[in-house]
NUTOR-226501 format. One record per atom (N, C-alpha, C): x, y, z; residue number from 1; atom name. Coordinates in steps of 0.1 Angstrom, whole numbers, plus 5000, padded with zeros to 4 digits. Example, Ala and Ser with C-alpha at 12.3 -4.5 7.8 and 13.67 -1.06 7.14 Angstrom:
<nodes>
- 5132 4943 5078 1 N
- 5123 4955 5078 1 CA
- 5132 4967 5078 1 C
- 5128 4978 5071 2 N
- 5137 4989 5071 2 CA
- 5129 5000 5079 2 C
</nodes>
This chain:
<nodes>
- 1422 6720 7162 1 N
- 1420 6729 7174 1 CA
- 1414 6715 7184 1 C
- 1420 6715 7195 2 N
- 1417 6706 7206 2 CA
- 1404 6708 7210 2 C
- 1399 6698 7217 3 N
- 1383 6699 7222 3 CA
- 1384 6708 7234 3 C
- 1394 6708 7242 4 N
- 1394 6717 7254 4 CA
- 1396 6731 7250 4 C
- 1403 6733 7239 5 N
- 1405 6746 7234 5 CA
- 1392 6752 7228 5 C
- 1386 6741 7220 6 N
- 1372 6746 7214 6 CA
- 1363 6747 7227 6 C
- 1364 6741 7238 7 N
- 1352 6743 7247 7 CA
- 1356 6758 7255 7 C
- 1369 6762 7256 8 N
- 1370 6775 7261 8 CA
- 1367 6787 7252 8 C
- 1371 6786 7239 9 N
- 1365 6792 7229 9 CA
- 1349 6795 7230 9 C
- 1343 6786 7230 10 N
- 1328 6787 7232 10 CA
- 1325 6792 7243 10 C
- 1330 6792 7256 11 N
- 1329 6799 7267 11 CA
- 1330 6813 7267 11 C
- 1343 6816 7261 12 N
- 1346 6828 7257 12 CA
- 1336 6835 7250 12 C
- 1330 6831 7239 13 N
- 1320 6837 7231 13 CA
- 1306 6838 7237 13 C
- 1303 6828 7246 14 N
- 1291 6829 7255 14 CA
- 1291 6841 7263 14 C
- 1304 6843 7270 15 N
- 1306 6852 7280 15 CA
- 1305 6867 7272 15 C
- 1310 6869 7259 16 N
- 1310 6879 7250 16 CA
- 1297 6883 7246 16 C
- 1290 6874 7242 17 N
- 1273 6873 7239 17 CA
- 1267 6878 7249 17 C
- 1267 6875 7261 18 N
- 1259 6879 7276 18 CA
- 1263 6893 7276 18 C
- 1275 6896 7275 19 N
- 1279 6910 7277 19 CA
- 1272 6919 7268 19 C
- 1270 6915 7255 20 N
- 1263 6923 7246 20 CA
- 1251 6923 7249 20 C
- 1245 6911 7251 21 N
- 1230 6911 7255 21 CA
- 1225 6920 7267 21 C
- 1235 6921 7278 22 N
- 1231 6930 7289 22 CA
- 1232 6944 7286 22 C
- 1241 6948 7278 23 N
- 1243 6962 7269 23 CA
- 1231 6966 7264 23 C
- 1226 6957 7256 24 N
- 1213 6958 7247 24 CA
- 1202 6961 7257 24 C
- 1199 6951 7269 25 N
- 1186 6951 7277 25 CA
- 1191 6966 7285 25 C
- 1203 6970 7287 26 N
- 1203 6982 7295 26 CA
- 1201 6994 7286 26 C
- 1203 6993 7275 27 N
- 1200 7006 7264 27 CA
- 1185 7003 7257 27 C
- 1178 6992 7259 28 N
- 1166 6993 7252 28 CA
- 1157 7003 7257 28 C
- 1154 7005 7270 29 N
- 1146 7016 7273 29 CA
- 1147 7028 7269 29 C
- 1160 7035 7267 30 N
- 1163 7047 7261 30 CA
- 1162 7044 7246 30 C
- 1164 7034 7242 31 N
- 1161 7034 7227 31 CA
- 1148 7034 7224 31 C
- 1139 7027 7229 32 N
- 1125 7025 7229 32 CA
- 1119 7039 7229 32 C
- 1124 7045 7239 33 N
- 1119 7059 7242 33 CA
- 1122 7069 7228 33 C
- 1132 7069 7226 34 N
- 1138 7076 7213 34 CA
- 1130 7072 7200 34 C
- 1129 7059 7197 35 N
- 1122 7055 7186 35 CA
- 1106 7060 7187 35 C
- 1101 7056 7198 36 N
- 1086 7059 7200 36 CA
- 1084 7074 7198 36 C
- 1092 7082 7204 37 N
- 1092 7097 7204 37 CA
- 1093 7101 7189 37 C
- 1102 7097 7182 38 N
- 1102 7098 7167 38 CA
- 1091 7095 7158 38 C
- 1086 7084 7162 39 N
- 1073 7076 7155 39 CA
- 1059 7085 7161 39 C
- 1061 7091 7173 40 N
- 1049 7098 7177 40 CA
- 1039 7085 7182 40 C
- 1044 7076 7190 41 N
- 1038 7063 7192 41 CA
- 1042 7059 7205 41 C
- 1032 7053 7215 42 N
- 1035 7049 7228 42 CA
- 1046 7036 7224 42 C
- 1054 7032 7237 43 N
- 1061 7019 7234 43 CA
- 1054 7010 7241 43 C
- 1055 6996 7236 44 N
- 1048 6986 7243 44 CA
- 1057 6976 7244 44 C
- 1061 6968 7256 45 N
- 1066 6957 7257 45 CA
- 1059 6946 7263 45 C
- 1059 6932 7259 46 N
- 1054 6923 7266 46 CA
- 1061 6913 7271 46 C
- 1059 6907 7282 47 N
- 1067 6898 7291 47 CA
- 1058 6884 7296 47 C
- 1065 6874 7297 48 N
- 1058 6863 7303 48 CA
- 1066 6857 7313 48 C
- 1060 6848 7322 49 N
- 1069 6838 7333 49 CA
- 1075 6848 7341 49 C
- 1080 6839 7352 50 N
- 1086 6847 7363 50 CA
- 1099 6858 7356 50 C
- 1106 6851 7346 51 N
- 1118 6859 7340 51 CA
- 1111 6872 7336 51 C
- 1102 6873 7330 52 N
- 1095 6886 7324 52 CA
- 1089 6894 7336 52 C
- 1087 6888 7345 53 N
- 1080 6897 7358 53 CA
- 1092 6904 7363 53 C
- 1104 6896 7363 54 N
- 1117 6903 7367 54 CA
- 1122 6914 7358 54 C
- 1119 6912 7347 55 N
- 1122 6921 7338 55 CA
- 1116 6936 7338 55 C
- 1103 6933 7343 56 N
- 1094 6945 7347 56 CA
- 1099 6952 7356 56 C
- 1104 6943 7368 57 N
- 1108 6952 7381 57 CA
- 1122 6959 7379 57 C
- 1130 6949 7371 58 N
- 1144 6958 7367 58 CA
- 1141 6971 7361 58 C
- 1131 6971 7350 59 N
- 1125 6985 7344 59 CA
- 1123 6993 7352 59 C
- 1115 6993 7363 60 N
- 1111 7002 7373 60 CA
- 1124 7006 7381 60 C
- 1136 6997 7386 61 N
- 1147 7002 7389 61 CA
- 1155 7010 7382 61 C
- 1156 7005 7370 62 N
- 1167 7014 7357 62 CA
- 1159 7028 7357 62 C
- 1145 7030 7357 63 N
- 1141 7042 7353 63 CA
- 1136 7053 7366 63 C
- 1139 7044 7376 64 N
- 1138 7053 7389 64 CA
- 1124 7061 7392 64 C
- 1126 7070 7401 65 N
- 1115 7079 7403 65 CA
- 1104 7072 7412 65 C
- 1096 7079 7420 66 N
- 1084 7073 7430 66 CA
- 1074 7063 7419 66 C
- 1073 7054 7426 67 N
- 1065 7040 7418 67 CA
- 1053 7041 7426 67 C
- 1040 7043 7419 68 N
- 1027 7041 7426 68 CA
- 1022 7028 7421 68 C
- 1018 7019 7432 69 N
- 1010 7007 7429 69 CA
- 0998 7005 7433 69 C
- 0990 6997 7425 70 N
- 0980 6990 7429 70 CA
- 0982 6974 7429 70 C
- 0981 6971 7443 71 N
- 0986 6959 7448 71 CA
- 0976 6947 7445 71 C
- 0981 6933 7443 72 N
- 0972 6924 7443 72 CA
- 0975 6915 7454 72 C
- 0968 6907 7461 73 N
- 0971 6896 7469 73 CA
- 0973 6883 7464 73 C
- 0971 6884 7450 74 N
- 0974 6871 7440 74 CA
- 0989 6866 7438 74 C
- 0998 6877 7445 75 N
- 1014 6877 7442 75 CA
- 1021 6868 7451 75 C
- 1013 6859 7456 76 N
- 1020 6854 7470 76 CA
- 1031 6842 7465 76 C
- 1029 6837 7452 77 N
- 1039 6825 7449 77 CA
- 1053 6834 7443 77 C
- 1054 6846 7442 78 N
- 1066 6853 7437 78 CA
- 1073 6859 7451 78 C
- 1068 6856 7464 79 N
- 1071 6864 7475 79 CA
- 1087 6866 7472 79 C
- 1097 6859 7473 80 N
- 1110 6860 7473 80 CA
- 1114 6870 7462 80 C
- 1110 6868 7452 81 N
- 1111 6876 7440 81 CA
- 1109 6891 7443 81 C
- 1098 6893 7447 82 N
- 1089 6905 7453 82 CA
- 1098 6912 7461 82 C
- 1103 6905 7473 83 N
- 1109 6909 7484 83 CA
- 1123 6915 7481 83 C
- 1130 6909 7473 84 N
- 1141 6913 7467 84 CA
- 1141 6926 7458 84 C
- 1129 6924 7451 85 N
- 1127 6938 7443 85 CA
- 1124 6951 7450 85 C
- 1117 6947 7463 86 N
- 1115 6959 7472 86 CA
- 1125 6964 7480 86 C
- 1135 6954 7482 87 N
- 1149 6959 7491 87 CA
- 1158 6967 7481 87 C
- 1156 6961 7468 88 N
- 1165 6971 7457 88 CA
- 1157 6983 7455 88 C
- 1145 6986 7454 89 N
- 1140 6998 7450 89 CA
- 1142 7006 7461 89 C
- 1142 7004 7475 90 N
- 1145 7010 7488 90 CA
- 1160 7014 7488 90 C
- 1170 7005 7484 91 N
- 1185 7008 7483 91 CA
- 1187 7018 7471 91 C
- 1177 7018 7461 92 N
- 1181 7027 7449 92 CA
- 1174 7041 7454 92 C
- 1167 7044 7465 93 N
- 1160 7053 7472 93 CA
- 1148 7056 7463 93 C
- 1143 7047 7458 94 N
- 1128 7050 7450 94 CA
- 1116 7048 7461 94 C
- 1111 7058 7463 95 N
- 1099 7058 7471 95 CA
- 1089 7051 7465 95 C
- 1076 7047 7473 96 N
- 1068 7040 7467 96 CA
- 1055 7042 7474 96 C
- 1045 7043 7468 97 N
- 1029 7044 7474 97 CA
- 1023 7030 7469 97 C
- 1017 7023 7479 98 N
- 1009 7012 7476 98 CA
- 0994 7014 7479 98 C
- 0986 7010 7469 99 N
- 0973 7009 7472 99 CA
- 0967 6994 7471 99 C
- 0964 6988 7482 100 N
- 0963 6974 7482 100 CA
- 0951 6971 7491 100 C
- 0947 6959 7489 101 N
- 0936 6951 7498 101 CA
- 0938 6951 7512 101 C
- 0931 6954 7522 102 N
- 0933 6956 7537 102 CA
- 0932 6941 7541 102 C
- 0943 6935 7539 103 N
- 0944 6920 7544 103 CA
- 0951 6921 7557 103 C
- 0948 6916 7569 104 N
- 0953 6917 7582 104 CA
- 0969 6915 7581 104 C
- 0974 6902 7575 105 N
- 0986 6899 7574 105 CA
- 0995 6909 7565 105 C
- 0991 6914 7556 106 N
- 0997 6923 7547 106 CA
- 0997 6937 7556 106 C
- 0989 6941 7562 107 N
- 0988 6955 7570 107 CA
- 1000 6953 7580 107 C
- 0999 6940 7588 108 N
- 1009 6938 7598 108 CA
- 1022 6940 7592 108 C
- 1024 6933 7579 109 N
- 1040 6933 7576 109 CA
- 1044 6947 7569 109 C
- 1033 6953 7565 110 N
- 1036 6967 7561 110 CA
- 1041 6977 7570 110 C
- 1032 6976 7583 111 N
- 1034 6984 7593 111 CA
- 1050 6980 7599 111 C
- 1053 6970 7597 112 N
- 1068 6966 7601 112 CA
- 1081 6970 7593 112 C
- 1074 6970 7581 113 N
- 1086 6972 7569 113 CA
- 1085 6984 7562 113 C
- 1074 6993 7562 114 N
- 1073 7003 7553 114 CA
- 1085 7015 7555 114 C
- 1090 7018 7568 115 N
- 1100 7028 7568 115 CA
- 1113 7023 7561 115 C
- 1116 7011 7566 116 N
- 1130 7007 7557 116 CA
- 1126 7004 7543 116 C
- 1114 7003 7536 117 N
- 1114 7000 7523 117 CA
- 1109 7014 7516 117 C
- 1110 7024 7526 118 N
- 1106 7038 7520 118 CA
- 1093 7037 7510 118 C
- 1082 7033 7516 119 N
- 1070 7033 7511 119 CA
- 1058 7036 7523 119 C
- 1046 7039 7513 120 N
- 1034 7041 7523 120 CA
- 1024 7033 7516 120 C
- 1017 7026 7526 121 N
- 1004 7018 7520 121 CA
- 0991 7029 7523 121 C
- 0981 7023 7517 122 N
- 0969 7029 7517 122 CA
- 0960 7017 7514 122 C
- 0949 7015 7521 123 N
- 0941 7002 7522 123 CA
- 0928 7005 7516 123 C
- 0923 6994 7509 124 N
- 0908 6995 7506 124 CA
- 0903 6982 7512 124 C
- 0889 6981 7515 125 N
- 0885 6970 7517 125 CA
- 0887 6957 7508 125 C
- 0892 6945 7514 126 N
- 0897 6935 7504 126 CA
- 0887 6930 7493 126 C
- 0873 6933 7496 127 N
- 0864 6927 7485 127 CA
- 0862 6937 7472 127 C
- 0870 6950 7474 128 N
- 0868 6959 7464 128 CA
- 0879 6957 7452 128 C
- 0890 6950 7456 129 N
- 0902 6948 7445 129 CA
- 0906 6933 7448 129 C
- 0899 6923 7440 130 N
- 0901 6909 7440 130 CA
- 0908 6904 7428 130 C
- 0910 6914 7417 131 N
- 0917 6909 7406 131 CA
- 0931 6905 7406 131 C
- 0937 6896 7399 132 N
- 0951 6888 7404 132 CA
- 0962 6898 7393 132 C
- 0959 6913 7393 133 N
- 0967 6921 7386 133 CA
- 0973 6930 7393 133 C
- 0986 6936 7390 134 N
- 0991 6945 7398 134 CA
- 0994 6956 7387 134 C
- 0994 6968 7390 135 N
- 0995 6980 7382 135 CA
- 1008 6989 7389 135 C
- 1014 6993 7381 136 N
- 1026 7002 7388 136 CA
- 1027 7015 7376 136 C
- 1030 7027 7383 137 N
- 1030 7039 7374 137 CA
- 1043 7046 7379 137 C
- 1053 7048 7371 138 N
- 1062 7053 7373 138 CA
- 1070 7061 7361 138 C
- 1074 7074 7364 139 N
- 1076 7085 7353 139 CA
- 1067 7085 7341 139 C
- 1070 7079 7329 140 N
- 1062 7080 7319 140 CA
- 1056 7066 7315 140 C
- 1056 7059 7325 141 N
- 1053 7044 7321 141 CA
- 1043 7037 7334 141 C
- 1036 7029 7324 142 N
- 1027 7021 7333 142 CA
- 1030 7006 7332 142 C
- 1032 6998 7341 143 N
- 1033 6983 7339 143 CA
- 1022 6976 7345 143 C
- 1019 6964 7339 144 N
- 1007 6954 7343 144 CA
- 1013 6943 7346 144 C
- 1011 6936 7356 145 N
- 1014 6922 7357 145 CA
- 1002 6914 7363 145 C
- 0999 6902 7354 146 N
- 0989 6895 7360 146 CA
- 0995 6882 7366 146 C
- 0992 6881 7376 147 N
- 0995 6866 7387 147 CA
- 0985 6858 7388 147 C
- 0976 6857 7376 148 N
- 0966 6848 7377 148 CA
- 0968 6835 7370 148 C
- 0962 6827 7362 149 N
- 0966 6814 7357 149 CA
- 0978 6815 7349 149 C
- 0979 6826 7341 150 N
- 0994 6829 7335 150 CA
- 1000 6841 7341 150 C
- 1013 6839 7340 151 N
- 1019 6852 7346 151 CA
- 1025 6859 7331 151 C
- 1019 6871 7331 152 N
- 1021 6878 7319 152 CA
- 1020 6893 7323 152 C
- 1030 6903 7317 153 N
- 1031 6917 7321 153 CA
- 1033 6924 7306 153 C
- 1030 6936 7309 154 N
- 1033 6946 7298 154 CA
- 1039 6960 7303 154 C
- 1048 6966 7299 155 N
- 1051 6982 7300 155 CA
- 1047 6989 7290 155 C
- 1040 6998 7294 156 N
- 1036 7009 7284 156 CA
- 1043 7022 7286 156 C
- 1051 7026 7276 157 N
- 1057 7039 7276 157 CA
- 1049 7050 7269 157 C
- 1044 7058 7278 158 N
- 1036 7067 7272 158 CA
- 1033 7081 7281 158 C
- 1036 7093 7280 159 N
- 1031 7101 7289 159 CA
- 1015 7102 7292 159 C
- 1008 7101 7281 160 N
- 0995 7106 7284 160 CA
- 0990 7093 7290 160 C
- 0993 7081 7288 161 N
- 0988 7068 7296 161 CA
- 0991 7069 7310 161 C
- 1003 7072 7313 162 N
- 1009 7073 7328 162 CA
- 1001 7084 7333 162 C
- 0997 7097 7328 163 N
- 0991 7107 7335 163 CA
- 0977 7102 7338 163 C
- 0972 7094 7328 164 N
- 0959 7088 7329 164 CA
- 0958 7079 7341 164 C
- 0967 7070 7342 165 N
- 0965 7060 7352 165 CA
- 0969 7064 7368 165 C
- 0978 7078 7366 166 N
- 0981 7087 7379 166 CA
- 0970 7091 7385 166 C
- 0961 7099 7376 167 N
- 0949 7106 7379 167 CA
- 0939 7094 7384 167 C
- 0937 7083 7377 168 N
- 0928 7071 7384 168 CA
- 0935 7067 7395 168 C
- 0947 7065 7397 169 N
- 0953 7058 7410 169 CA
- 0950 7068 7422 169 C
- 0950 7082 7421 170 N
- 0946 7090 7429 170 CA
- 0933 7089 7432 170 C
- 0924 7088 7423 171 N
- 0908 7088 7426 171 CA
- 0906 7075 7435 171 C
- 0913 7065 7430 172 N
- 0910 7049 7438 172 CA
- 0915 7052 7453 172 C
- 0925 7059 7453 173 N
- 0931 7061 7467 173 CA
- 0921 7070 7476 173 C
- 0918 7078 7470 174 N
- 0906 7086 7475 174 CA
- 0893 7078 7482 174 C
- 0888 7071 7471 175 N
- 0878 7062 7474 175 CA
- 0880 7051 7483 175 C
- 0893 7047 7482 176 N
- 0894 7035 7492 176 CA
- 0896 7039 7507 176 C
- 0903 7053 7509 177 N
- 0903 7058 7520 177 CA
- 0890 7062 7526 177 C
- 0880 7066 7518 178 N
- 0867 7069 7523 178 CA
- 0859 7057 7527 178 C
- 0862 7046 7519 179 N
- 0855 7033 7523 179 CA
- 0859 7027 7536 179 C
- 0872 7030 7538 180 N
- 0879 7025 7550 180 CA
- 0875 7033 7563 180 C
- 0873 7047 7559 181 N
- 0868 7055 7571 181 CA
- 0854 7050 7575 181 C
- 0846 7047 7565 182 N
- 0832 7043 7569 182 CA
- 0831 7030 7576 182 C
- 0840 7023 7572 183 N
- 0841 7010 7580 183 CA
- 0843 7011 7595 183 C
- 0853 7021 7597 184 N
- 0854 7025 7613 184 CA
- 0844 7029 7621 184 C
- 0835 7038 7614 185 N
- 0823 7042 7621 185 CA
- 0812 7034 7623 185 C
</nodes>
């Protein structure tokens, strides 16, 4: 076999493998749900780095449904990735509610973009949430992304855990709104 024919064969095999990997990734969520349902255990997936964070956001888009977020201000170095994700989320008609620190620049940006992004923001005084971690609750899942010294994340698939985090999110929203109201008076 000639070197050019061998190169073409290798390229063809790489494309076939990439197609198989994409099919696997697209099916993974459903397979995990079925597996863990049969095992009566929650699903847990770990991720790291920028690519891992993107996989977590892809899962939000694949699963769909409203996304409730506790936002951190530590996500600034991932701006373009986050903006692209928010645009995709809106294109897929996925509404979101964001609970985050009341940073003037964030509040201004939200006021200008929330309608387009199909989201609502709720604010808490910035000193009340300083952790470099974002939490998202969607359907029967919770994702956590740490934007601290390391970029790591996890997706937990568990109706019980998702319900628990949903209830905590609601309590935090009420508390944050109360704190913001007190600041106005």
